[in-house]
N, C-alpha and C positions, 0 to 999 in steps of 0.2 A: 504493500500500500504506500509506504514512504520509501524514498531512496535512502540507502544506508549511509547517509551523511546529512549534515545540516541540522538546523535548529528543530524542525518538526520531527525528524527522526529521533533526536535525543529526547524531545518532549514525550513522544509516544513510548519510548523505551524506558524512561525514568519518570513515569507519571507521579508516583508516590513521592519521590525526591522533590520534584517541582512543587507538589502540593504542600510539602513541609516548609519550603522556603517562601511560599506565597504570602503569608502574613508579613514577613520581613520586607519583601519586595514592595508590598502594598504600603507599609509604613514609610519607607523611603520615598516612594512615589508621591504620597500625599504630603509628607513633611519636608522633603528635600527638593524634589524635582518640580512639582506643581507650583510652588512659590516662586520658581525662577522666572515665571511670567512677569513678576514685579521688576525685573531688570529694566523693563521699558521705562520705568519711572526716571531712570538716569538720563533719558533723552527728552524729557518733557519739563515744562514749567508747570508743576502740578497745580491743578485747580480742583478744589473740593467739590464744586458744583458739577464739573465735567467728569470726574472720576479718572480711572486709569487711561482709557482709550479716548476720553473726551477732552483731555488736557492738551494745550498747545504743544506741538512737537518743536523742540529747539535744537535738535541734533546734538552736537558736541559742545554746546555752550556751557553746560555745567562743568565739563572737564576743563574747558578753556579757562573758566574763572578760577578753578582750583590751581591750575598750573601758573597762570599769569599773576595771581595774587601771592604766590609763594607758599600758600598754605599746604599744598600737596607735598612740596619738597620738605617742609618742616615736619609734617606728619610722618613722612617716609623715613626721614633720618631718625626721628625720635623712636618710632616703632621698631625699626630695624636695629637701632643701637641698643635699646633695652633688651630685645629678644636675643641678640647675639651674646650680650653679657649674661643673660639668664641661662642660655644654653651652655655656654662654655664654663662659666663659673659654677653654675648649678651642678653640672655633671662632674666637674673636678672635685667639688666639695662632697658630692654624694659618693663618688668612688672612694675618696679618702676615708669617709665615715664608714662605708661598708667594709673596707679593708681592715680598718682599726677594730671594728666590731667583730669581724671574723677571727681576729687573732686573740680575742678575749676568751679565756678558758672558763671563767665562772658563769654557769648557766643562768643563775638568778640575776647577776649584774647585767648580763647580756640582754636578757628579756626585759629587764627594767629600763635599760638604756634605749632599747629599740622602741618601747612603748612611749617613753618620754619624747623621743625625737619624732615619732609618728603622730603624736597628739595634736600638734599645731595644724596638721593637714585638715582636721575636722573643725577647726575654729572658724567661725563665720567672719567674713570680711568686715561686717558691721562692727563686731567686737574688736577686730584689729584696729579699725578707725577710732574707736573709743579709747583703746589702749594708747594709740599714737597721740591722740589729743591730750590725754592725761599726762603723757610724757613730755610733749613738745609745746604745750600751751605757754604763751609768753608771760601770762600773769601767775598762774598757779601750777604749771607743769612741773613734773618731778625734776627734770634736768635743770630748769631755771631756778628752782628752789635749792637744788644742790649747789649751783653756781653761786647763788646769793649767800648760802651758808659759809662758803669759802671767801666771801668778800669780793666776788667777781661780778661783772656786769651781766645781766641776763641777755640771752640771744633770742631774737624774734624769729624762730625757725620757720614759721609759716609765711614769713616775708623775706626769706633768704633762699632764692631759687637754686643756687649751686649745690646746696646740701641735699636736695631731694633725689637726684639720681642715685646717690649712695644709700639714702634711707629706703627708697623703694626697692633697690636691689637687695638690701639686707632683709627687709620684710619678706620679699619673695623667697629667698633662699631659706629663711627660717621656717616659713610655712610649708614649703615643698620638699625640704630635705628628707624627711622621714619616708615619704612615698617613693622618691627616686632611689633612696638608699636601700630600701627593701628589694627593689628590682635587681640592683647590682649584688646585693647580699645573696639572693637566690641563685644568681649566676655563679658566684664564688663557691657556694655550697655544692654546686654541680660539678666542680672541677675534681677530677680523680685524685685521691690521696697518693697514688703511685708516683705522680710527678714530684710532689713535695718530698716523698721518702727518697726518691732517687737523687734529688738535689741535696738533701741532707747528707747522704752517703758520699756525694762528691765534695762536701765541705761548704756548701752554700749557706750563708747566714740568712736571717729572717728578711733583711732588706733586699738581698739578692733574689730570694725566692719570690718576693712580692714583685720586683722589677722584671724578672725574666719569666715568671710563670703566671702570676695572678693578673697583672695588668694586660699582657698580650691575650690572655684568655677572655678578657672582658671586651675586647675590640668589637666582636660581632654584636654584642648587646649595645655598646655605645653607638655603633653606626645605625642600628635599627631605631634607637631612641632619637638619634640625630635626624634621621629622615622624617620621622613622625613630627618632630619639633619644627623642622623646616617647612613642612606643609602648612603650618599655621604661624609662620614667622611674621606675617603681616597682621596677625590677629593678636592684639595685645591682651594683657590681663585686665579686662575692663573693670571688674569688681575691685581689684587692688588699686588701680589708679583713681577710679572715681571715689571710692570710699576714703582714701587717704587725702586726695587733693580737693575733691568736691568741685565747687564753683569758684575756687580761689584763682582769679585771673592773673595774679602776680606770678603764679607758678606755671601757667600754660605754656610758656615758651620752652620750658625744659621737661614738662611732664605730659603735654598733650599728645595723644596718639590717635590713630584712625578711629578706634572704637569710641573714645570719649568725644571726638569731634562729631561723629555721626549722631551720637546720642544728643548732644547739645543742639545740633542742627534740627533735630526732630522736636525736642522738648521746648527749646527757646524760640527758634526761628520758624518752626513748622515748614522748613525747606526740604520737602521729601525728595525732590529731584537732586539737590546737591548731596544729600545724605546717601542716596542710592548710588550716585556716581562715585563717591568716595568708597562705599562698600564694594562696588563692582571692581574698582581698581585694586582694592585690597585682595579680593578673591583671585583675580587674574594673576596678580603678582605672586601670590602664594602657590598657585598652580604651576606657573612657569618655573618657580624656584625649585619645587620638589621634583618636577620632571627633569630639569637640568642636572640637579645633584644626583638623582637616581641614575641618569644616563652615564654620568662620569664614573660613579661607583661601579656600575655594571661593566664598564670598559676596563676598570682596574681589577675588580674581583667580582665575578658574577654571583658568587655565593652570598654576598652581603647586600645585594640589591633587593628592593621590595618586590619588583616585578620585572 
């Protein structure tokens, strides 16, 4: 009835399998692909009376405004800059924590340390913003109270932009360290003890075993996590940035990313066309980035590529 090749042949041959994945396909079709019609907003000057297809078509005007005003360049630099630091520093710290924890022999201390490091991952960004405000507030914050107790002048941290890249990075690593560390720790636990025993026989000390066995064995895990992170490199940590910075315009120059700009465009200006244009640029940039990096990795070592 069906040729022994093609989609319909596979559909007829594996009806039960296709039926099992049908709910998942339907979920992504409704929630991921159907909303892509809204991309058209990026090419319109949205009019609430006209709706999506009744709004005036303006072509690339929204993109022109973003590029000519310099907003797009600033958002790109901020978003890329933060995410590159998050990826590199976050992975380095996570690998270091996982290696240190794997070398701990006391089971109770290891489990307790792992739980303490993992706990911030479940803390709400709203609570983090409250914690930050109580620490950095110019009048009654903990840091300024501490400075006053030593006879030093208080620092208005919320009006000091150059401090915030460091603060945001610190909060991000503190919150996500436990989650990333568990992934690397699981990879370390999967390394055969025979490698370490052979290294001990050859006279390798603990640092040599880590450098020549543990770290090289984590390369595949690191590359996979890197590819996943690069796919969303233009998608900033909206909750982190918005809750910490809020609507403090003094800090926008160093903390504004694509996500927060899109949110403000919708909330404050109701500029749906501009917000969609920025979001579309963000998605295309991320897609091109992951395809390019995956292609390069596939050329170097096909085993480490995602597809």
